[in-house]
C-alpha positions as CSV (number, residue, x, y, z in Angstrom):
1,X,25.4,80.6,-93.8
2,X,27.8,79.3,-96.3
3,X,30.8,80.8,-94.5
4,X,29.6,81.2,-90.9
5,X,32.4,79.1,-89.5
6,X,35.2,81.1,-91.2
7,X,33.6,84.5,-91.3
8,X,34.5,87.3,-88.8
9,X,32.1,86.0,-86.1
10,X,33.2,82.4,-86.5
11,X,36.8,83.4,-86.2
12,X,36.3,85.6,-83.1
13,X,34.6,82.7,-81.3
14,X,38.1,81.3,-80.6
15,X,38.9,84.5,-78.8
16,X,35.7,84.4,-76.8
17,X,36.5,80.8,-75.6
18,X,40.0,81.7,-74.7
19,X,38.7,84.7,-72.7
20,X,36.4,82.4,-70.9
21,X,39.4,80.7,-69.3
22,X,39.4,77.4,-71.1
23,X,42.6,75.6,-71.9
24,X,43.5,75.1,-75.6
25,X,42.1,71.5,-75.9
26,X,38.7,72.6,-74.5
27,X,38.7,75.7,-76.7
28,X,39.2,73.6,-79.7
29,X,36.5,71.2,-78.7
30,X,33.9,73.8,-77.8
31,X,34.7,75.8,-81.0
32,X,33.7,72.8,-83.1
33,X,30.7,72.0,-80.8
34,X,29.5,75.6,-81.1
35,X,29.8,75.5,-84.9
36,X,27.9,72.2,-85.0
37,X,25.1,73.2,-82.6
38,X,24.5,76.9,-83.3
39,X,25.6,77.3,-86.9
40,X,24.4,73.9,-87.8
41,X,21.0,74.6,-86.4
42,X,20.8,77.9,-88.2
43,X,21.8,76.3,-91.5
44,X,19.2,73.6,-91.1
45,X,16.5,76.1,-90.4
46,X,17.5,78.3,-93.4
47,X,17.3,75.2,-95.6
48,X,13.9,74.1,-94.2
49,X,15.0,71.3,-91.8
50,X,14.3,72.5,-88.3
51,X,13.4,69.9,-85.6
52,X,9.9,69.2,-86.7
53,X,7.5,66.2,-86.2
54,X,8.0,65.4,-89.9
55,X,11.7,65.0,-89.5
56,X,11.2,62.7,-86.5
57,X,8.3,60.7,-88.0
58,X,10.4,57.5,-88.1
59,X,11.1,57.7,-84.3
60,X,7.4,58.2,-83.6
61,X,6.3,55.3,-85.8
62,X,9.0,52.9,-84.3
63,X,7.9,53.9,-80.8
64,X,4.2,53.3,-81.7
65,X,4.9,49.9,-83.2
66,X,7.4,48.6,-80.6
67,X,6.4,46.8,-77.4
68,X,10.1,47.1,-76.3
69,X,9.9,50.8,-75.8
70,X,6.9,51.6,-73.6
71,X,8.5,54.7,-72.1
72,X,9.3,56.1,-75.6
73,X,5.8,55.2,-76.7
74,X,4.4,57.3,-73.8
75,X,6.6,60.2,-74.7
76,X,5.4,60.5,-78.4
77,X,2.7,63.1,-77.7
78,X,5.2,65.2,-75.8
79,X,7.9,64.7,-78.4
80,X,5.5,66.0,-81.0
81,X,4.8,69.1,-78.9
82,X,8.4,70.1,-78.5
83,X,9.2,73.1,-80.8
84,X,12.4,73.7,-82.7
85,X,13.0,76.8,-80.5
86,X,12.8,74.6,-77.3
87,X,15.3,72.1,-78.8
88,X,17.7,74.9,-79.7
89,X,17.4,76.6,-76.3
90,X,18.1,73.3,-74.6
91,X,21.1,72.6,-76.9
92,X,22.5,76.0,-76.2
93,X,22.0,75.7,-72.5
94,X,23.8,72.4,-72.5
95,X,26.7,73.9,-74.4
96,X,27.0,76.8,-72.1
97,X,26.8,74.5,-69.1
98,X,29.5,72.3,-70.5
99,X,31.7,75.3,-71.0
100,X,31.2,76.4,-67.4
101,X,31.9,72.9,-66.2
102,X,35.1,72.7,-68.2
103,X,36.3,76.1,-66.8
104,X,35.8,74.7,-63.2
105,X,38.0,71.7,-63.9
């Protein structure tokens, strides 16, 4: 985890993005996004900071106490139920979808 972005896998990622048909500016952008989303998530989980209710406690408390955020207040039970795996899967799906959209442009 201390050298994931400049280890063999991290370095090959640029080749994968080029093979996907992205132009160089998009390759550069998605390379950094991938490092942030995928390797950043893995790093946080290794160091005990996955997306947990404890990490989001401030959001839950602010939503509960605020009359200006009724929709967020209603979401709190659902927010508490979302797992770290669900968040990661959604992040990764968004990243892949954005790469596909960039290829089509």
